[in-house]
Biotite code that builds the C-alpha atoms (Angstrom):
import biotite.structure as struc

atoms = struc.array([
    struc.Atom([117.372, 111.293, 85.043], chain_id="A", res_id=1, res_name="MET", atom_name="CA", element="C"),
    struc.Atom([114.133, 109.235, 83.697], chain_id="A", res_id=2, res_name="PRO", atom_name="CA", element="C"),
    struc.Atom([111.855, 107.372, 86.029], chain_id="A", res_id=3, res_name="ALA", atom_name="CA", element="C"),
    struc.Atom([113.531, 103.972, 86.076], chain_id="A", res_id=4, res_name="ARG", atom_name="CA", element="C"),
    struc.Atom([111.139, 100.562, 87.047], chain_id="A", res_id=5, res_name="LYS", atom_name="CA", element="C"),
    struc.Atom([112.419, 98.844, 90.520], chain_id="A", res_id=6, res_name="ILE", atom_name="CA", element="C"),
    struc.Atom([109.910, 97.044, 91.616], chain_id="A", res_id=7, res_name="PHE", atom_name="CA", element="C"),
    struc.Atom([107.428, 95.125, 89.826], chain_id="A", res_id=8, res_name="GLU", atom_name="CA", element="C"),
    struc.Atom([105.352, 91.907, 90.666], chain_id="A", res_id=9, res_name="ASP", atom_name="CA", element="C"),
    struc.Atom([101.637, 90.499, 90.905], chain_id="A", res_id=10, res_name="ALA", atom_name="CA", element="C"),
    struc.Atom([99.077, 87.865, 91.825], chain_id="A", res_id=11, res_name="ASP", atom_name="CA", element="C"),
    struc.Atom([95.478, 86.472, 91.858], chain_id="A", res_id=12, res_name="GLU", atom_name="CA", element="C"),
    struc.Atom([93.579, 84.091, 94.061], chain_id="A", res_id=13, res_name="PHE", atom_name="CA", element="C"),
    struc.Atom([91.278, 81.635, 93.033], chain_id="A", res_id=14, res_name="SER", atom_name="CA", element="C"),
    struc.Atom([88.139, 83.287, 93.624], chain_id="A", res_id=15, res_name="LYS", atom_name="CA", element="C"),
    struc.Atom([89.617, 86.243, 91.294], chain_id="A", res_id=16, res_name="GLY", atom_name="CA", element="C"),
    struc.Atom([90.684, 88.594, 93.899], chain_id="A", res_id=17, res_name="ASP", atom_name="CA", element="C"),
    struc.Atom([94.651, 90.161, 92.876], chain_id="A", res_id=18, res_name="ARG", atom_name="CA", element="C"),
    struc.Atom([97.495, 92.305, 93.330], chain_id="A", res_id=19, res_name="TRP", atom_name="CA", element="C"),
    struc.Atom([99.665, 94.379, 91.868], chain_id="A", res_id=20, res_name="GLU", atom_name="CA", element="C"),
    struc.Atom([102.893, 95.922, 93.252], chain_id="A", res_id=21, res_name="ALA", atom_name="CA", element="C"),
    struc.Atom([105.165, 98.778, 91.410], chain_id="A", res_id=22, res_name="LEU", atom_name="CA", element="C"),
    struc.Atom([107.498, 101.103, 92.400], chain_id="A", res_id=23, res_name="ALA", atom_name="CA", element="C"),
    struc.Atom([110.190, 102.887, 90.279], chain_id="A", res_id=24, res_name="TRP", atom_name="CA", element="C"),
    struc.Atom([113.183, 105.248, 91.036], chain_id="A", res_id=25, res_name="ASP", atom_name="CA", element="C"),
    struc.Atom([113.058, 108.833, 90.217], chain_id="A", res_id=26, res_name="VAL", atom_name="CA", element="C"),
    struc.Atom([114.574, 111.716, 90.064], chain_id="A", res_id=27, res_name="PRO", atom_name="CA", element="C"),
    struc.Atom([114.576, 113.711, 93.695], chain_id="A", res_id=28, res_name="ALA", atom_name="CA", element="C"),
    struc.Atom([112.425, 116.261, 93.564], chain_id="A", res_id=29, res_name="SER", atom_name="CA", element="C"),
    struc.Atom([109.968, 118.145, 96.353], chain_id="A", res_id=30, res_name="ASP", atom_name="CA", element="C"),
    struc.Atom([107.018, 115.852, 95.178], chain_id="A", res_id=31, res_name="GLU", atom_name="CA", element="C"),
    struc.Atom([109.491, 113.014, 95.565], chain_id="A", res_id=32, res_name="PHE", atom_name="CA", element="C"),
    struc.Atom([112.166, 113.257, 98.220], chain_id="A", res_id=33, res_name="PRO", atom_name="CA", element="C"),
    struc.Atom([113.203, 109.808, 98.267], chain_id="A", res_id=34, res_name="GLU", atom_name="CA", element="C"),
    struc.Atom([113.828, 109.155, 95.122], chain_id="A", res_id=35, res_name="ARG", atom_name="CA", element="C"),
    struc.Atom([110.036, 107.010, 94.998], chain_id="A", res_id=36, res_name="LEU", atom_name="CA", element="C"),
    struc.Atom([107.060, 106.709, 93.348], chain_id="A", res_id=37, res_name="LYS", atom_name="CA", element="C"),
    struc.Atom([104.598, 103.686, 93.684], chain_id="A", res_id=38, res_name="TYR", atom_name="CA", element="C"),
    struc.Atom([101.938, 102.190, 93.760], chain_id="A", res_id=39, res_name="SER", atom_name="CA", element="C"),
    struc.Atom([100.336, 98.824, 95.048], chain_id="A", res_id=40, res_name="PHE", atom_name="CA", element="C"),
    struc.Atom([97.097, 98.025, 94.363], chain_id="A", res_id=41, res_name="GLN", atom_name="CA", element="C"),
    struc.Atom([94.284, 94.793, 95.678], chain_id="A", res_id=42, res_name="TYR", atom_name="CA", element="C"),
    struc.Atom([91.722, 94.574, 93.102], chain_id="A", res_id=43, res_name="LEU", atom_name="CA", element="C"),
    struc.Atom([88.418, 92.230, 93.440], chain_id="A", res_id=44, res_name="GLY", atom_name="CA", element="C"),
    struc.Atom([87.267, 89.764, 90.781], chain_id="A", res_id=45, res_name="PRO", atom_name="CA", element="C"),
    struc.Atom([85.572, 92.813, 88.758], chain_id="A", res_id=46, res_name="ALA", atom_name="CA", element="C"),
    struc.Atom([88.286, 95.185, 88.821], chain_id="A", res_id=47, res_name="ASP", atom_name="CA", element="C"),
    struc.Atom([86.657, 97.149, 91.930], chain_id="A", res_id=48, res_name="GLU", atom_name="CA", element="C"),
    struc.Atom([89.632, 98.544, 93.994], chain_id="A", res_id=49, res_name="GLU", atom_name="CA", element="C"),
    struc.Atom([89.800, 96.756, 97.577], chain_id="A", res_id=50, res_name="ILE", atom_name="CA", element="C"),
    struc.Atom([93.163, 98.677, 98.753], chain_id="A", res_id=51, res_name="LEU", atom_name="CA", element="C"),
    struc.Atom([96.185, 101.002, 97.410], chain_id="A", res_id=52, res_name="ARG", atom_name="CA", element="C"),
    struc.Atom([98.563, 102.521, 98.701], chain_id="A", res_id=53, res_name="TYR", atom_name="CA", element="C"),
    struc.Atom([100.945, 105.027, 96.711], chain_id="A", res_id=54, res_name="ASP", atom_name="CA", element="C"),
    struc.Atom([102.250, 108.698, 97.239], chain_id="A", res_id=55, res_name="ASN", atom_name="CA", element="C"),
    struc.Atom([101.221, 110.027, 93.790], chain_id="A", res_id=56, res_name="ALA", atom_name="CA", element="C"),
    struc.Atom([100.245, 113.451, 95.839], chain_id="A", res_id=57, res_name="ASN", atom_name="CA", element="C"),
    struc.Atom([98.472, 114.592, 98.609], chain_id="A", res_id=58, res_name="ASP", atom_name="CA", element="C"),
    struc.Atom([95.542, 115.277, 97.253], chain_id="A", res_id=59, res_name="ALA", atom_name="CA", element="C"),
    struc.Atom([93.842, 113.935, 100.626], chain_id="A", res_id=60, res_name="HIS", atom_name="CA", element="C"),
    struc.Atom([95.388, 116.099, 103.261], chain_id="A", res_id=61, res_name="GLY", atom_name="CA", element="C"),
    struc.Atom([96.905, 112.829, 104.759], chain_id="A", res_id=62, res_name="VAL", atom_name="CA", element="C"),
    struc.Atom([100.795, 113.125, 103.782], chain_id="A", res_id=63, res_name="GLY", atom_name="CA", element="C"),
    struc.Atom([102.319, 111.883, 100.421], chain_id="A", res_id=64, res_name="ARG", atom_name="CA", element="C"),
    struc.Atom([102.061, 108.382, 101.917], chain_id="A", res_id=65, res_name="HIS", atom_name="CA", element="C"),
    struc.Atom([99.207, 106.797, 102.171], chain_id="A", res_id=66, res_name="HIS", atom_name="CA", element="C"),
    struc.Atom([96.554, 103.906, 101.825], chain_id="A", res_id=67, res_name="ARG", atom_name="CA", element="C"),
    struc.Atom([92.983, 103.422, 100.795], chain_id="A", res_id=68, res_name="HIS", atom_name="CA", element="C"),
    struc.Atom([91.042, 101.047, 102.053], chain_id="A", res_id=69, res_name="LEU", atom_name="CA", element="C"),
    struc.Atom([87.180, 100.609, 100.601], chain_id="A", res_id=70, res_name="ARG", atom_name="CA", element="C"),
    struc.Atom([86.854, 104.653, 99.913], chain_id="A", res_id=71, res_name="GLY", atom_name="CA", element="C"),
    struc.Atom([88.346, 105.658, 102.842], chain_id="A", res_id=72, res_name="GLU", atom_name="CA", element="C"),
    struc.Atom([92.081, 106.835, 103.006], chain_id="A", res_id=73, res_name="VAL", atom_name="CA", element="C"),
    struc.Atom([94.931, 107.465, 105.650], chain_id="A", res_id=74, res_name="GLU", atom_name="CA", element="C"),
    struc.Atom([98.081, 108.703, 105.842], chain_id="A", res_id=75, res_name="GLY", atom_name="CA", element="C"),
    struc.Atom([100.816, 105.950, 106.870], chain_id="A", res_id=76, res_name="ILE", atom_name="CA", element="C"),
    struc.Atom([104.691, 105.393, 107.616], chain_id="A", res_id=77, res_name="GLU", atom_name="CA", element="C"),
    struc.Atom([107.032, 104.923, 105.484], chain_id="A", res_id=78, res_name="PHE", atom_name="CA", element="C"),
    struc.Atom([110.218, 103.378, 106.202], chain_id="A", res_id=79, res_name="GLU", atom_name="CA", element="C"),
    struc.Atom([111.186, 101.895, 102.902], chain_id="A", res_id=80, res_name="GLY", atom_name="CA", element="C"),
    struc.Atom([110.349, 100.102, 100.411], chain_id="A", res_id=81, res_name="LEU", atom_name="CA", element="C"),
    struc.Atom([111.133, 96.278, 101.432], chain_id="A", res_id=82, res_name="ARG", atom_name="CA", element="C"),
    struc.Atom([108.906, 97.157, 104.289], chain_id="A", res_id=83, res_name="LEU", atom_name="CA", element="C"),
    struc.Atom([106.395, 99.316, 102.626], chain_id="A", res_id=84, res_name="HIS", atom_name="CA", element="C"),
    struc.Atom([105.487, 96.316, 100.163], chain_id="A", res_id=85, res_name="ILE", atom_name="CA", element="C"),
    struc.Atom([105.816, 93.614, 103.152], chain_id="A", res_id=86, res_name="GLU", atom_name="CA", element="C"),
    struc.Atom([102.892, 95.404, 104.894], chain_id="A", res_id=87, res_name="LYS", atom_name="CA", element="C"),
    struc.Atom([101.218, 95.411, 102.009], chain_id="A", res_id=88, res_name="PHE", atom_name="CA", element="C"),
    struc.Atom([101.113, 92.086, 101.254], chain_id="A", res_id=89, res_name="LEU", atom_name="CA", element="C"),
    struc.Atom([100.179, 91.060, 104.965], chain_id="A", res_id=90, res_name="ASP", atom_name="CA", element="C"),
    struc.Atom([97.176, 93.700, 104.389], chain_id="A", res_id=91, res_name="GLU", atom_name="CA", element="C"),
    struc.Atom([96.154, 91.691, 101.026], chain_id="A", res_id=92, res_name="VAL", atom_name="CA", element="C"),
    struc.Atom([96.482, 88.353, 102.516], chain_id="A", res_id=93, res_name="GLU", atom_name="CA", element="C"),
    struc.Atom([94.558, 89.117, 106.038], chain_id="A", res_id=94, res_name="THR", atom_name="CA", element="C"),
    struc.Atom([91.384, 90.967, 103.934], chain_id="A", res_id=95, res_name="ILE", atom_name="CA", element="C"),
    struc.Atom([91.422, 87.654, 102.004], chain_id="A", res_id=96, res_name="HIS", atom_name="CA", element="C"),
    struc.Atom([91.535, 85.966, 104.120], chain_id="A", res_id=97, res_name="GLU", atom_name="CA", element="C"),
    struc.Atom([88.730, 87.447, 106.441], chain_id="A", res_id=98, res_name="GLN", atom_name="CA", element="C"),
    struc.Atom([86.412, 86.829, 103.383], chain_id="A", res_id=99, res_name="GLY", atom_name="CA", element="C"),
    struc.Atom([85.742, 91.288, 101.686], chain_id="A", res_id=100, res_name="PHE", atom_name="CA", element="C"),
    struc.Atom([86.483, 90.406, 98.668], chain_id="A", res_id=101, res_name="VAL", atom_name="CA", element="C"),
])
């Protein structure tokens, strides 16, 4: 079974910062036991990475589900795709409102 995109959304703020979120249904494997691969990112006006949630690998030693915030990486709990997207978007909104762009 090939990967199938199950979610895609994006938006841009007036100052040029933007976010995008993608998720795919993938074949079950040791790498993706939830059959889900995702990448959500928040970028500044010059495409600099501000925030990213992903489950690409555990190369950082913090767990498969993790977040990158301005170069720091930490493990995060995964409670389902919908809640994960909501958590990401809440964090994007907070960062944007605090003017960290």
